[in-house]
Gaussian input, Z-matrix of N, CA and C with variables (Angstrom, degrees):
# hf/3-21g

backbone

0 1
 N
 C     1     B1
 C     2     B2     1     A1
 N     3     B3     2     A2     1     D1
 C     4     B4     3     A3     2     D2
 C     5     B5     4     A4     3     D3
 N     6     B6     5     A5     4     D4
 C     7     B7     6     A6     5     D5
 C     8     B8     7     A7     6     D6
 N     9     B9     8     A8     7     D7
 C    10    B10     9     A9     8     D8
 C    11    B11    10    A10     9     D9
 N    12    B12    11    A11    10    D10
 C    13    B13    12    A12    11    D11
 C    14    B14    13    A13    12    D12
 N    15    B15    14    A14    13    D13
 C    16    B16    15    A15    14    D14
 C    17    B17    16    A16    15    D15
 N    18    B18    17    A17    16    D16
 C    19    B19    18    A18    17    D17
 C    20    B20    19    A19    18    D18
 N    21    B21    20    A20    19    D19
 C    22    B22    21    A21    20    D20
 C    23    B23    22    A22    21    D21
 N    24    B24    23    A23    22    D22
 C    25    B25    24    A24    23    D23
 C    26    B26    25    A25    24    D24
 N    27    B27    26    A26    25    D25
 C    28    B28    27    A27    26    D26
 C    29    B29    28    A28    27    D27
 N    30    B30    29    A29    28    D28
 C    31    B31    30    A30    29    D29
 C    32    B32    31    A31    30    D30
 N    33    B33    32    A32    31    D31
 C    34    B34    33    A33    32    D32
 C    35    B35    34    A34    33    D33
 N    36    B36    35    A35    34    D34
 C    37    B37    36    A36    35    D35
 C    38    B38    37    A37    36    D36
 N    39    B39    38    A38    37    D37
 C    40    B40    39    A39    38    D38
 C    41    B41    40    A40    39    D39
 N    42    B42    41    A41    40    D40
 C    43    B43    42    A42    41    D41
 C    44    B44    43    A43    42    D42
 N    45    B45    44    A44    43    D43
 C    46    B46    45    A45    44    D44
 C    47    B47    46    A46    45    D45
 N    48    B48    47    A47    46    D46
 C    49    B49    48    A48    47    D47
 C    50    B50    49    A49    48    D48
 N    51    B51    50    A50    49    D49
 C    52    B52    51    A51    50    D50
 C    53    B53    52    A52    51    D51
 N    54    B54    53    A53    52    D52
 C    55    B55    54    A54    53    D53
 C    56    B56    55    A55    54    D54
 N    57    B57    56    A56    55    D55
 C    58    B58    57    A57    56    D56
 C    59    B59    58    A58    57    D57
 N    60    B60    59    A59    58    D58
 C    61    B61    60    A60    59    D59
 C    62    B62    61    A61    60    D60
 N    63    B63    62    A62    61    D61
 C    64    B64    63    A63    62    D62
 C    65    B65    64    A64    63    D63
 N    66    B66    65    A65    64    D64
 C    67    B67    66    A66    65    D65
 C    68    B68    67    A67    66    D66
 N    69    B69    68    A68    67    D67
 C    70    B70    69    A69    68    D68
 C    71    B71    70    A70    69    D69
 N    72    B72    71    A71    70    D70
 C    73    B73    72    A72    71    D71
 C    74    B74    73    A73    72    D72
 N    75    B75    74    A74    73    D73
 C    76    B76    75    A75    74    D74
 C    77    B77    76    A76    75    D75
 N    78    B78    77    A77    76    D76
 C    79    B79    78    A78    77    D77
 C    80    B80    79    A79    78    D78
 N    81    B81    80    A80    79    D79
 C    82    B82    81    A81    80    D80
 C    83    B83    82    A82    81    D81
 N    84    B84    83    A83    82    D82
 C    85    B85    84    A84    83    D83
 C    86    B86    85    A85    84    D84
 N    87    B87    86    A86    85    D85
 C    88    B88    87    A87    86    D86
 C    89    B89    88    A88    87    D87
 N    90    B90    89    A89    88    D88
 C    91    B91    90    A90    89    D89
 C    92    B92    91    A91    90    D90
 N    93    B93    92    A92    91    D91
 C    94    B94    93    A93    92    D92
 C    95    B95    94    A94    93    D93
 N    96    B96    95    A95    94    D94
 C    97    B97    96    A96    95    D95
 C    98    B98    97    A97    96    D96
 N    99    B99    98    A98    97    D97
 C   100   B100    99    A99    98    D98
 C   101   B101   100   A100    99    D99
 N   102   B102   101   A101   100   D100
 C   103   B103   102   A102   101   D101
 C   104   B104   103   A103   102   D102
 N   105   B105   104   A104   103   D103
 C   106   B106   105   A105   104   D104
 C   107   B107   106   A106   105   D105
 N   108   B108   107   A107   106   D106
 C   109   B109   108   A108   107   D107
 C   110   B110   109   A109   108   D108
 N   111   B111   110   A110   109   D109
 C   112   B112   111   A111   110   D110
 C   113   B113   112   A112   111   D111
 N   114   B114   113   A113   112   D112
 C   115   B115   114   A114   113   D113
 C   116   B116   115   A115   114   D114
 N   117   B117   116   A116   115   D115
 C   118   B118   117   A117   116   D116
 C   119   B119   118   A118   117   D117
 N   120   B120   119   A119   118   D118
 C   121   B121   120   A120   119   D119
 C   122   B122   121   A121   120   D120
 N   123   B123   122   A122   121   D121
 C   124   B124   123   A123   122   D122
 C   125   B125   124   A124   123   D123
 N   126   B126   125   A125   124   D124
 C   127   B127   126   A126   125   D125
 C   128   B128   127   A127   126   D126
 N   129   B129   128   A128   127   D127
 C   130   B130   129   A129   128   D128
 C   131   B131   130   A130   129   D129
 N   132   B132   131   A131   130   D130
 C   133   B133   132   A132   131   D131
 C   134   B134   133   A133   132   D132
 N   135   B135   134   A134   133   D133
 C   136   B136   135   A135   134   D134
 C   137   B137   136   A136   135   D135
 N   138   B138   137   A137   136   D136
 C   139   B139   138   A138   137   D137
 C   140   B140   139   A139   138   D138
 N   141   B141   140   A140   139   D139
 C   142   B142   141   A141   140   D140
 C   143   B143   142   A142   141   D141
 N   144   B144   143   A143   142   D142
 C   145   B145   144   A144   143   D143
 C   146   B146   145   A145   144   D144
 N   147   B147   146   A146   145   D145
 C   148   B148   147   A147   146   D146
 C   149   B149   148   A148   147   D147
 N   150   B150   149   A149   148   D148
 C   151   B151   150   A150   149   D149
 C   152   B152   151   A151   150   D150
 N   153   B153   152   A152   151   D151
 C   154   B154   153   A153   152   D152
 C   155   B155   154   A154   153   D153
 N   156   B156   155   A155   154   D154
 C   157   B157   156   A156   155   D155
 C   158   B158   157   A157   156   D156
 N   159   B159   158   A158   157   D157
 C   160   B160   159   A159   158   D158
 C   161   B161   160   A160   159   D159
 N   162   B162   161   A161   160   D160
 C   163   B163   162   A162   161   D161
 C   164   B164   163   A163   162   D162
 N   165   B165   164   A164   163   D163
 C   166   B166   165   A165   164   D164
 C   167   B167   166   A166   165   D165
 N   168   B168   167   A167   166   D166
 C   169   B169   168   A168   167   D167
 C   170   B170   169   A169   168   D168
 N   171   B171   170   A170   169   D169
 C   172   B172   171   A171   170   D170
 C   173   B173   172   A172   171   D171
 N   174   B174   173   A173   172   D172
 C   175   B175   174   A174   173   D173
 C   176   B176   175   A175   174   D174
 N   177   B177   176   A176   175   D175
 C   178   B178   177   A177   176   D176
 C   179   B179   178   A178   177   D177
 N   180   B180   179   A179   178   D178
 C   181   B181   180   A180   179   D179
 C   182   B182   181   A181   180   D180
 N   183   B183   182   A182   181   D181
 C   184   B184   183   A183   182   D182
 C   185   B185   184   A184   183   D183
 N   186   B186   185   A185   184   D184
 C   187   B187   186   A186   185   D185
 C   188   B188   187   A187   186   D186
 N   189   B189   188   A188   187   D187
 C   190   B190   189   A189   188   D188
 C   191   B191   190   A190   189   D189
 N   192   B192   191   A191   190   D190
 C   193   B193   192   A192   191   D191
 C   194   B194   193   A193   192   D192
 N   195   B195   194   A194   193   D193
 C   196   B196   195   A195   194   D194
 C   197   B197   196   A196   195   D195
 N   198   B198   197   A197   196   D196
 C   199   B199   198   A198   197   D197
 C   200   B200   199   A199   198   D198
 N   201   B201   200   A200   199   D199
 C   202   B202   201   A201   200   D200
 C   203   B203   202   A202   201   D201
 N   204   B204   203   A203   202   D202
 C   205   B205   204   A204   203   D203
 C   206   B206   205   A205   204   D204
 N   207   B207   206   A206   205   D205
 C   208   B208   207   A207   206   D206
 C   209   B209   208   A208   207   D207
 N   210   B210   209   A209   208   D208
 C   211   B211   210   A210   209   D209
 C   212   B212   211   A211   210   D210
 N   213   B213   212   A212   211   D211
 C   214   B214   213   A213   212   D212
 C   215   B215   214   A214   213   D213
 N   216   B216   215   A215   214   D214
 C   217   B217   216   A216   215   D215
 C   218   B218   217   A217   216   D216
 N   219   B219   218   A218   217   D217
 C   220   B220   219   A219   218   D218
 C   221   B221   220   A220   219   D219
 N   222   B222   221   A221   220   D220
 C   223   B223   222   A222   221   D221
 C   224   B224   223   A223   222   D222
 N   225   B225   224   A224   223   D223
 C   226   B226   225   A225   224   D224
 C   227   B227   226   A226   225   D225
 N   228   B228   227   A227   226   D226
 C   229   B229   228   A228   227   D227
 C   230   B230   229   A229   228   D228
 N   231   B231   230   A230   229   D229
 C   232   B232   231   A231   230   D230
 C   233   B233   232   A232   231   D231
 N   234   B234   233   A233   232   D232
 C   235   B235   234   A234   233   D233
 C   236   B236   235   A235   234   D234
 N   237   B237   236   A236   235   D235
 C   238   B238   237   A237   236   D236
 C   239   B239   238   A238   237   D237
 N   240   B240   239   A239   238   D238
 C   241   B241   240   A240   239   D239
 C   242   B242   241   A241   240   D240
 N   243   B243   242   A242   241   D241
 C   244   B244   243   A243   242   D242
 C   245   B245   244   A244   243   D243
 N   246   B246   245   A245   244   D244
 C   247   B247   246   A246   245   D245
 C   248   B248   247   A247   246   D246
 N   249   B249   248   A248   247   D247
 C   250   B250   249   A249   248   D248
 C   251   B251   250   A250   249   D249
 N   252   B252   251   A251   250   D250
 C   253   B253   252   A252   251   D251
 C   254   B254   253   A253   252   D252
 N   255   B255   254   A254   253   D253
 C   256   B256   255   A255   254   D254
 C   257   B257   256   A256   255   D255
 N   258   B258   257   A257   256   D256
 C   259   B259   258   A258   257   D257
 C   260   B260   259   A259   258   D258
 N   261   B261   260   A260   259   D259
 C   262   B262   261   A261   260   D260
 C   263   B263   262   A262   261   D261
 N   264   B264   263   A263   262   D262
 C   265   B265   264   A264   263   D263
 C   266   B266   265   A265   264   D264
 N   267   B267   266   A266   265   D265
 C   268   B268   267   A267   266   D266
 C   269   B269   268   A268   267   D267
 N   270   B270   269   A269   268   D268
 C   271   B271   270   A270   269   D269
 C   272   B272   271   A271   270   D270
 N   273   B273   272   A272   271   D271
 C   274   B274   273   A273   272   D272
 C   275   B275   274   A274   273   D273
 N   276   B276   275   A275   274   D274
 C   277   B277   276   A276   275   D275
 C   278   B278   277   A277   276   D276
 N   279   B279   278   A278   277   D277
 C   280   B280   279   A279   278   D278
 C   281   B281   280   A280   279   D279
 N   282   B282   281   A281   280   D280
 C   283   B283   282   A282   281   D281
 C   284   B284   283   A283   282   D282
 N   285   B285   284   A284   283   D283
 C   286   B286   285   A285   284   D284
 C   287   B287   286   A286   285   D285
 N   288   B288   287   A287   286   D286
 C   289   B289   288   A288   287   D287
 C   290   B290   289   A289   288   D288
 N   291   B291   290   A290   289   D289
 C   292   B292   291   A291   290   D290
 C   293   B293   292   A292   291   D291
 N   294   B294   293   A293   292   D292
 C   295   B295   294   A294   293   D293
 C   296   B296   295   A295   294   D294
 N   297   B297   296   A296   295   D295
 C   298   B298   297   A297   296   D296
 C   299   B299   298   A298   297   D297
 N   300   B300   299   A299   298   D298
 C   301   B301   300   A300   299   D299
 C   302   B302   301   A301   300   D300
 N   303   B303   302   A302   301   D301
 C   304   B304   303   A303   302   D302
 C   305   B305   304   A304   303   D303
 N   306   B306   305   A305   304   D304
 C   307   B307   306   A306   305   D305
 C   308   B308   307   A307   306   D306
 N   309   B309   308   A308   307   D307
 C   310   B310   309   A309   308   D308
 C   311   B311   310   A310   309   D309
 N   312   B312   311   A311   310   D310
 C   313   B313   312   A312   311   D311
 C   314   B314   313   A313   312   D312
 N   315   B315   314   A314   313   D313
 C   316   B316   315   A315   314   D314
 C   317   B317   316   A316   315   D315
 N   318   B318   317   A317   316   D316
 C   319   B319   318   A318   317   D317
 C   320   B320   319   A319   318   D318
 N   321   B321   320   A320   319   D319
 C   322   B322   321   A321   320   D320
 C   323   B323   322   A322   321   D321
 N   324   B324   323   A323   322   D322
 C   325   B325   324   A324   323   D323
 C   326   B326   325   A325   324   D324
 N   327   B327   326   A326   325   D325
 C   328   B328   327   A327   326   D326
 C   329   B329   328   A328   327   D327

   B1=1.4478
   B2=1.5490
   B3=1.3525
   B4=1.4322
   B5=1.5026
   B6=1.3574
   B7=1.4789
   B8=1.5417
   B9=1.2954
   B10=1.4144
   B11=1.4986
   B12=1.2759
   B13=1.4908
   B14=1.5338
   B15=1.2946
   B16=1.4893
   B17=1.5716
   B18=1.3228
   B19=1.4670
   B20=1.5201
   B21=1.3143
   B22=1.4648
   B23=1.5616
   B24=1.2937
   B25=1.4723
   B26=1.5240
   B27=1.2895
   B28=1.5116
   B29=1.4978
   B30=1.3577
   B31=1.4235
   B32=1.5090
   B33=1.3089
   B34=1.4981
   B35=1.5093
   B36=1.3076
   B37=1.4527
   B38=1.5558
   B39=1.3191
   B40=1.5162
   B41=1.5364
   B42=1.3323
   B43=1.4782
   B44=1.5084
   B45=1.3158
   B46=1.4405
   B47=1.5720
   B48=1.3458
   B49=1.4746
   B50=1.5833
   B51=1.2915
   B52=1.4584
   B53=1.5134
   B54=1.2799
   B55=1.4665
   B56=1.5179
   B57=1.3305
   B58=1.4113
   B59=1.4430
   B60=1.3145
   B61=1.4569
   B62=1.5025
   B63=1.3489
   B64=1.4507
   B65=1.5473
   B66=1.3498
   B67=1.4842
   B68=1.5001
   B69=1.3672
   B70=1.4636
   B71=1.5591
   B72=1.2970
   B73=1.4728
   B74=1.5281
   B75=1.3012
   B76=1.4553
   B77=1.5644
   B78=1.3140
   B79=1.4760
   B80=1.5540
   B81=1.3117
   B82=1.4969
   B83=1.4940
   B84=1.3643
   B85=1.4957
   B86=1.5002
   B87=1.3418
   B88=1.4748
   B89=1.4941
   B90=1.3332
   B91=1.4989
   B92=1.5328
   B93=1.3915
   B94=1.4239
   B95=1.5082
   B96=1.3451
   B97=1.4511
   B98=1.5016
   B99=1.3023
   B100=1.5086
   B101=1.5496
   B102=1.3575
   B103=1.4723
   B104=1.5197
   B105=1.3208
   B106=1.4904
   B107=1.4772
   B108=1.3960
   B109=1.4539
   B110=1.4894
   B111=1.3083
   B112=1.4421
   B113=1.5058
   B114=1.3701
   B115=1.4510
   B116=1.4802
   B117=1.3806
   B118=1.4439
   B119=1.5037
   B120=1.3801
   B121=1.4612
   B122=1.5019
   B123=1.3655
   B124=1.4849
   B125=1.4992
   B126=1.3518
   B127=1.4573
   B128=1.5879
   B129=1.3248
   B130=1.5210
   B131=1.5400
   B132=1.2989
   B133=1.4315
   B134=1.5856
   B135=1.2990
   B136=1.4653
   B137=1.5514
   B138=1.3081
   B139=1.4391
   B140=1.4883
   B141=1.3158
   B142=1.5123
   B143=1.4723
   B144=1.3670
   B145=1.4392
   B146=1.5090
   B147=1.3123
   B148=1.4748
   B149=1.5123
   B150=1.3518
   B151=1.4703
   B152=1.5478
   B153=1.3171
   B154=1.4110
   B155=1.5587
   B156=1.3362
   B157=1.4991
   B158=1.5246
   B159=1.3267
   B160=1.4519
   B161=1.5287
   B162=1.3192
   B163=1.4961
   B164=1.5222
   B165=1.3853
   B166=1.4349
   B167=1.5038
   B168=1.3399
   B169=1.4296
   B170=1.5352
   B171=1.3292
   B172=1.5010
   B173=1.5217
   B174=1.3599
   B175=1.4805
   B176=1.5336
   B177=1.3398
   B178=1.4359
   B179=1.5665
   B180=1.3142
   B181=1.4375
   B182=1.5136
   B183=1.3491
   B184=1.4620
   B185=1.5664
   B186=1.3706
   B187=1.4742
   B188=1.5029
   B189=1.3014
   B190=1.3879
   B191=1.5926
   B192=1.3296
   B193=1.4513
   B194=1.5439
   B195=1.2850
   B196=1.5283
   B197=1.5293
   B198=1.2687
   B199=1.4561
   B200=1.5639
   B201=1.3757
   B202=1.4432
   B203=1.5725
   B204=1.2944
   B205=1.5300
   B206=1.5370
   B207=1.2865
   B208=1.4742
   B209=1.4836
   B210=1.3159
   B211=1.4444
   B212=1.5080
   B213=1.3791
   B214=1.4975
   B215=1.4818
   B216=1.3092
   B217=1.5014
   B218=1.4673
   B219=1.3381
   B220=1.4809
   B221=1.5017
   B222=1.3044
   B223=1.4394
   B224=1.5112
   B225=1.3384
   B226=1.4274
   B227=1.5040
   B228=1.2814
   B229=1.5067
   B230=1.5094
   B231=1.2819
   B232=1.4633
   B233=1.5537
   B234=1.3557
   B235=1.4401
   B236=1.4991
   B237=1.2376
   B238=1.4687
   B239=1.5245
   B240=1.2806
   B241=1.4649
   B242=1.5593
   B243=1.3252
   B244=1.3855
   B245=1.5541
   B246=1.3349
   B247=1.4730
   B248=1.5194
   B249=1.2708
   B250=1.4687
   B251=1.5414
   B252=1.2918
   B253=1.4748
   B254=1.5286
   B255=1.2961
   B256=1.4459
   B257=1.5849
   B258=1.3540
   B259=1.4749
   B260=1.5496
   B261=1.2631
   B262=1.4519
   B263=1.5152
   B264=1.3414
   B265=1.4899
   B266=1.5277
   B267=1.3372
   B268=1.4421
   B269=1.5367
   B270=1.3539
   B271=1.4235
   B272=1.5385
   B273=1.3270
   B274=1.5102
   B275=1.4951
   B276=1.3435
   B277=1.4608
   B278=1.5620
   B279=1.2846
   B280=1.4724
   B281=1.5168
   B282=1.3154
   B283=1.4860
   B284=1.5548
   B285=1.3086
   B286=1.4618
   B287=1.5096
   B288=1.3318
   B289=1.4201
   B290=1.5326
   B291=1.2663
   B292=1.4844
   B293=1.5668
   B294=1.3397
   B295=1.3869
   B296=1.4849
   B297=1.3779
   B298=1.4260
   B299=1.5444
   B300=1.3241
   B301=1.4580
   B302=1.5402
   B303=1.2924
   B304=1.5049
   B305=1.5509
   B306=1.3342
   B307=1.4632
   B308=1.5203
   B309=1.2972
   B310=1.5025
   B311=1.5267
   B312=1.3373
   B313=1.4528
   B314=1.4989
   B315=1.3058
   B316=1.5346
   B317=1.4934
   B318=1.3486
   B319=1.4691
   B320=1.5253
   B321=1.2739
   B322=1.4528
   B323=1.5460
   B324=1.3729
   B325=1.3858
   B326=1.5858
   B327=1.2761
   B328=1.4740
   B329=1.4904
   A1=108.93
   A2=115.06
   A3=119.84
   A4=108.10
   A5=116.73
   A6=120.36
   A7=106.68
   A8=115.79
   A9=119.91
   A10=108.80
   A11=118.20
   A12=124.09
   A13=106.57
   A14=115.97
   A15=121.25
   A16=108.90
   A17=116.63
   A18=117.76
   A19=112.54
   A20=116.01
   A21=119.11
   A22=110.28
   A23=115.18
   A24=120.20
   A25=109.08
   A26=117.84
   A27=121.90
   A28=107.32
   A29=120.53
   A30=123.28
   A31=114.97
   A32=115.56
   A33=121.59
   A34=110.53
   A35=115.41
   A36=121.13
   A37=111.26
   A38=114.93
   A39=119.02
   A40=112.38
   A41=114.79
   A42=118.36
   A43=108.50
   A44=119.25
   A45=121.59
   A46=109.84
   A47=112.61
   A48=116.42
   A49=112.46
   A50=117.11
   A51=121.02
   A52=110.17
   A53=119.96
   A54=122.65
   A55=115.05
   A56=118.64
   A57=121.01
   A58=117.71
   A59=118.41
   A60=127.67
   A61=110.90
   A62=119.54
   A63=124.08
   A64=106.29
   A65=111.79
   A66=117.09
   A67=109.12
   A68=114.64
   A69=120.12
   A70=106.51
   A71=115.36
   A72=116.33
   A73=114.68
   A74=116.80
   A75=119.13
   A76=111.49
   A77=115.82
   A78=118.88
   A79=109.92
   A80=116.53
   A81=117.12
   A82=111.92
   A83=114.07
   A84=116.09
   A85=111.79
   A86=117.23
   A87=120.13
   A88=112.00
   A89=114.55
   A90=121.06
   A91=107.83
   A92=118.75
   A93=118.82
   A94=114.04
   A95=116.99
   A96=121.37
   A97=111.26
   A98=115.74
   A99=120.44
   A100=107.86
   A101=114.94
   A102=118.54
   A103=113.21
   A104=112.29
   A105=117.32
   A106=115.89
   A107=116.00
   A108=119.69
   A109=111.65
   A110=119.09
   A111=122.78
   A112=113.12
   A113=115.63
   A114=121.33
   A115=110.94
   A116=117.83
   A117=124.99
   A118=110.15
   A119=118.05
   A120=121.58
   A121=114.00
   A122=114.97
   A123=117.96
   A124=109.56
   A125=117.14
   A126=121.72
   A127=107.66
   A128=115.11
   A129=117.57
   A130=107.04
   A131=120.73
   A132=123.39
   A133=109.22
   A134=115.94
   A135=119.88
   A136=111.41
   A137=116.61
   A138=121.64
   A139=115.38
   A140=113.25
   A141=122.50
   A142=112.32
   A143=119.70
   A144=120.85
   A145=110.90
   A146=116.85
   A147=121.32
   A148=112.01
   A149=119.98
   A150=120.61
   A151=112.16
   A152=112.78
   A153=116.82
   A154=109.92
   A155=115.61
   A156=117.01
   A157=107.58
   A158=113.67
   A159=122.43
   A160=104.90
   A161=115.04
   A162=117.76
   A163=112.23
   A164=117.45
   A165=121.21
   A166=111.45
   A167=121.54
   A168=125.26
   A169=115.91
   A170=113.34
   A171=115.42
   A172=114.76
   A173=113.13
   A174=116.09
   A175=112.99
   A176=116.38
   A177=121.09
   A178=108.39
   A179=115.38
   A180=121.93
   A181=108.56
   A182=116.90
   A183=124.95
   A184=108.94
   A185=116.47
   A186=120.18
   A187=113.21
   A188=117.52
   A189=122.56
   A190=109.96
   A191=116.87
   A192=118.46
   A193=111.65
   A194=117.70
   A195=122.50
   A196=108.56
   A197=116.06
   A198=122.18
   A199=110.98
   A200=115.75
   A201=120.82
   A202=110.52
   A203=111.25
   A204=115.49
   A205=109.14
   A206=119.34
   A207=122.37
   A208=109.18
   A209=120.47
   A210=126.85
   A211=112.64
   A212=113.09
   A213=116.11
   A214=112.19
   A215=118.52
   A216=120.02
   A217=110.77
   A218=121.60
   A219=122.45
   A220=108.87
   A221=122.17
   A222=121.74
   A223=113.10
   A224=116.61
   A225=119.27
   A226=114.51
   A227=116.35
   A228=121.03
   A229=108.26
   A230=118.20
   A231=120.32
   A232=110.63
   A233=116.67
   A234=118.35
   A235=109.12
   A236=123.58
   A237=125.28
   A238=112.95
   A239=117.72
   A240=122.47
   A241=113.88
   A242=117.67
   A243=123.54
   A244=111.00
   A245=117.78
   A246=120.02
   A247=107.22
   A248=116.72
   A249=120.06
   A250=115.36
   A251=114.81
   A252=117.41
   A253=108.01
   A254=115.33
   A255=121.77
   A256=112.50
   A257=113.02
   A258=119.01
   A259=108.25
   A260=119.54
   A261=123.49
   A262=107.99
   A263=118.12
   A264=122.48
   A265=109.51
   A266=118.66
   A267=126.31
   A268=111.13
   A269=115.81
   A270=119.13
   A271=109.48
   A272=117.82
   A273=118.02
   A274=110.86
   A275=116.62
   A276=121.74
   A277=110.57
   A278=118.05
   A279=123.17
   A280=110.21
   A281=115.58
   A282=120.71
   A283=111.90
   A284=115.64
   A285=120.48
   A286=107.95
   A287=118.22
   A288=121.18
   A289=114.00
   A290=114.50
   A291=122.56
   A292=110.55
   A293=117.71
   A294=121.81
   A295=114.80
   A296=120.42
   A297=117.64
   A298=118.19
   A299=114.61
   A300=117.60
   A301=113.67
   A302=115.69
   A303=122.65
   A304=108.85
   A305=118.19
   A306=119.61
   A307=110.62
   A308=119.49
   A309=121.86
   A310=112.94
   A311=116.05
   A312=117.47
   A313=113.19
   A314=116.72
   A315=120.76
   A316=109.38
   A317=117.34
   A318=119.78
   A319=111.37
   A320=121.55
   A321=124.30
   A322=111.66
   A323=116.61
   A324=119.95
   A325=110.67
   A326=117.86
   A327=119.88
   A328=110.41
   D1=121.22
   D2=177.01
   D3=-86.89
   D4=143.19
   D5=-176.09
   D6=-140.63
   D7=127.70
   D8=176.76
   D9=-79.18
   D10=165.73
   D11=177.42
   D12=-61.84
   D13=-47.70
   D14=-178.11
   D15=-58.77
   D16=-42.63
   D17=177.49
   D18=-65.91
   D19=-35.96
   D20=178.43
   D21=-64.96
   D22=-39.87
   D23=177.23
   D24=-63.42
   D25=-41.13
   D26=-179.34
   D27=-66.26
   D28=-45.85
   D29=-178.36
   D30=-62.26
   D31=-39.55
   D32=174.06
   D33=-61.24
   D34=-48.59
   D35=-179.37
   D36=-59.55
   D37=-45.75
   D38=175.68
   D39=-58.47
   D40=-42.88
   D41=-178.03
   D42=-67.20
   D43=-43.30
   D44=-178.24
   D45=-60.65
   D46=-43.93
   D47=-178.47
   D48=-70.80
   D49=-26.87
   D50=-177.44
   D51=-90.42
   D52=-44.99
   D53=-173.57
   D54=-111.85
   D55=-28.79
   D56=-172.94
   D57=-93.86
   D58=-1.90
   D59=-178.77
   D60=71.38
   D61=-57.54
   D62=178.94
   D63=-159.24
   D64=164.41
   D65=173.08
   D66=-70.63
   D67=144.39
   D68=169.50
   D69=-64.61
   D70=160.91
   D71=176.05
   D72=-61.09
   D73=161.52
   D74=-178.33
   D75=-59.20
   D76=-44.23
   D77=-178.77
   D78=-63.28
   D79=-41.93
   D80=175.90
   D81=-60.14
   D82=-44.99
   D83=-178.26
   D84=-66.42
   D85=-32.14
   D86=174.66
   D87=-61.84
   D88=-42.40
   D89=179.13
   D90=-67.21
   D91=-40.51
   D92=178.07
   D93=-67.06
   D94=-34.68
   D95=174.90
   D96=-61.31
   D97=-42.63
   D98=-178.98
   D99=-65.32
   D100=-42.43
   D101=176.38
   D102=-57.13
   D103=-48.44
   D104=-179.85
   D105=-62.93
   D106=-39.03
   D107=173.29
   D108=-63.18
   D109=-37.65
   D110=174.69
   D111=-58.33
   D112=-42.84
   D113=179.31
   D114=-64.98
   D115=-39.51
   D116=176.86
   D117=-64.05
   D118=-43.29
   D119=176.27
   D120=-60.81
   D121=-38.78
   D122=-179.32
   D123=-60.30
   D124=-45.89
   D125=-175.69
   D126=-65.40
   D127=-47.05
   D128=-179.70
   D129=-59.90
   D130=-46.76
   D131=-174.11
   D132=-60.87
   D133=-37.12
   D134=-178.00
   D135=-81.99
   D136=-30.96
   D137=178.07
   D138=-75.13
   D139=-48.47
   D140=-171.83
   D141=-111.08
   D142=-12.47
   D143=-177.36
   D144=-103.20
   D145=-158.90
   D146=-174.49
   D147=-94.45
   D148=-11.75
   D149=179.14
   D150=-72.45
   D151=146.27
   D152=177.10
   D153=-94.16
   D154=159.39
   D155=-177.42
   D156=-77.94
   D157=141.17
   D158=169.43
   D159=-85.03
   D160=156.70
   D161=179.66
   D162=-52.95
   D163=-39.76
   D164=-177.18
   D165=-72.45
   D166=-17.49
   D167=176.01
   D168=-82.98
   D169=-18.78
   D170=-172.30
   D171=-67.71
   D172=-18.78
   D173=-179.73
   D174=-86.57
   D175=-11.21
   D176=-173.71
   D177=-73.65
   D178=153.68
   D179=-174.20
   D180=-129.78
   D181=121.35
   D182=-174.91
   D183=-50.55
   D184=-53.86
   D185=-178.18
   D186=-57.91
   D187=-42.55
   D188=-177.68
   D189=-67.66
   D190=-38.88
   D191=176.07
   D192=-64.98
   D193=-37.67
   D194=174.38
   D195=-61.23
   D196=-46.73
   D197=-178.59
   D198=-61.53
   D199=-38.35
   D200=175.06
   D201=-59.58
   D202=-45.96
   D203=-179.19
   D204=-63.86
   D205=-41.38
   D206=-179.31
   D207=-65.38
   D208=-41.91
   D209=178.99
   D210=-53.59
   D211=-53.49
   D212=179.73
   D213=-68.36
   D214=-37.39
   D215=175.34
   D216=-60.95
   D217=-41.18
   D218=176.64
   D219=-66.53
   D220=-39.85
   D221=173.71
   D222=-53.89
   D223=-48.58
   D224=178.03
   D225=-63.63
   D226=-34.97
   D227=176.08
   D228=-66.28
   D229=-47.25
   D230=-175.34
   D231=-62.52
   D232=-44.35
   D233=-173.83
   D234=-78.11
   D235=-17.23
   D236=178.20
   D237=-102.85
   D238=3.20
   D239=174.25
   D240=76.03
   D241=25.97
   D242=-179.32
   D243=-89.91
   D244=121.29
   D245=172.86
   D246=-85.71
   D247=105.87
   D248=-176.47
   D249=-63.61
   D250=-28.62
   D251=179.92
   D252=-67.51
   D253=-47.44
   D254=178.59
   D255=-62.79
   D256=-44.78
   D257=-177.96
   D258=-66.12
   D259=-38.99
   D260=-176.85
   D261=-68.19
   D262=-44.27
   D263=179.08
   D264=-58.38
   D265=-47.67
   D266=178.47
   D267=-61.09
   D268=-37.48
   D269=-178.10
   D270=-71.42
   D271=-39.69
   D272=176.24
   D273=-61.99
   D274=-41.81
   D275=177.89
   D276=-60.15
   D277=-44.37
   D278=179.38
   D279=-61.06
   D280=-48.99
   D281=-179.61
   D282=-63.80
   D283=-36.98
   D284=179.94
   D285=-65.52
   D286=-48.96
   D287=-178.92
   D288=-63.57
   D289=-39.23
   D290=-175.11
   D291=-79.68
   D292=-40.07
   D293=-167.28
   D294=-116.56
   D295=15.20
   D296=-171.89
   D297=-61.57
   D298=-23.70
   D299=175.97
   D300=-114.80
   D301=-8.45
   D302=-172.89
   D303=-59.47
   D304=-50.96
   D305=-171.37
   D306=-83.82
   D307=-35.24
   D308=176.98
   D309=-66.93
   D310=-24.92
   D311=178.40
   D312=-100.61
   D313=9.85
   D314=178.35
   D315=-88.20
   D316=111.14
   D317=-179.02
   D318=-62.95
   D319=-21.42
   D320=179.99
   D321=-65.78
   D322=-24.35
   D323=-174.07
   D324=-97.83
   D325=3.52
   D326=-179.52
   D327=-111.18

């Protein structure tokens, strides 16, 4: 199933209104986003880094942790009126204008 960013924002909003009662406050969601990014970092550090898995980490799933980060980010976007499709397009444009030669001319990357 393909899903646009706009559709994802709509699905999260529908889920919140149906099952979640209401959005958590922006500060709560920011704290939750930080928590979810930490959980993602823990899995990445153990999968690709030098740390070994703890027994409690073995049940964690990289894709699921990424989806948790995306979920809370979408919640924050919805409740603050950010259209992520538009914001992402503008961000790519900004990066392209700013960094169009920066990485290709970096000898460290070749």
